[in-house]
C-alpha positions, 0 to 999 in steps of 0.5 A: 163201200168206197172199194165195192163202188170202185169196182161196180163203176170199173165193171160199168166201164169194162161191160160198156168198153166191151158192148162198145166192141160189138157195136163197133163190128155191127157196125160192119155188118149194117153198112155191109147189108145196107150198101148189098141192098142199095146195090140189089135195087140197083140191080134190079131197076137197071135194063138187062143188055143182051152181053148181061143176059149172056153172062146169066146163061153162061156157065161161070165155073168153065172160066174159073182158071181166067177169072182169077187175075181180074178177081184180085183186080177187082179189089185193088182198085181206085174205086175201093180207095175210099172204103179201105181207108173207112175200114183202116181208119175203123181198125185204127179207132178200134185198136184204142180199146184192144186192151180194155175190151181183150181184158173182159173177155180174158180167158173167161170163155162167156160164150161157153164151147159156142165159141169154139164150135163157130171157131173151128176150122172144120165147122166154117170150111165144111159149112161154105165148103159144102155150099161151093161143093154143092154149087159146083155140081148143081143144075141150079144157075143162081146157086151155081153163080152164088158159088163160084163167087163165093169160091173166087171170093175166099181165094182173094180173102185168104190172099189177102189176109195172108200177106197182112199176116204176115206182114204185120205178124202181130202177136195174139193175145194168147202168146200166138202169132198172125193176129193182125187181121182175123181170117175167121172175120174176113172169110166169115163177112165174105160170105155174108156179102157175096150170098147178101147179094144173091139171094138177099136181106133172108139170107144176108141178115142171119149170116152178118149176125153170124159173122159179128157172133163168129168175131166177138167169139174170136176175142172170146177165146183169146185167139184175136184183139178187137181191131183185128177183127174190125180189120178183118170183117172190113177186108171181107165185105170190101173183097165180098163187094169187089167180087160180085159188083157190076161195074166197068173195068177201072182204069187202073188195076193192081194184079199180083206178079207171081213167078219163079224169080219174080213176086210182086206188084204189076200195074195195068193201065187201060185207054 
């Protein structure tokens, strides 16, 4: 009797921690939705200037190459220092539950084939790549701008995610390498944040829910720890908001410096 009681209590603790992991990842979902809705409300209430009106009519894809540097610079600003610190704190806190959460998921594949489908690179690339391709050839101004922001967002997100993966080289639960942070989580949360900005809650909320499921599915497949997905979600939301955010250029920006002989960062200080 004591044995079964102990097993029930142990199972209860594991289920509770697994639920806590989903809640923690979902917290990023709520924060992203709330921040995007507040930003959208501020944008709607602010007057449209002539320069902003010209930006709306200008084809964004015509300046894609010249916007690559500023796209990276929009992330590495002092304005993002506090959100980045919050992401680091959430990641650190979630890492305390890594072992227990992964023990709950293990190799059981609790979501079955659904985890494999939504986590497949071809599925995600086809879905969001299709949006970018349609927007590139579309005459709809909103879709063109949204697809343009998606392209920039994915470029920055993958560069940042890959750089951290190479620097950290964390082992995956299944024994693979480059676990931290989750590239799946960072990419889907980037897409959710950007499309929520352009189309509102009717598109944003379902995408945030989908992004959360993709993140949890990575743990279900034994490919990532909880903290990997939390960090990936945070990076995705941070990059997405930085890409679409309308603000005055920061006085200090950190831009990537890549040449034949030098790889590093350059600091740009504006008066």
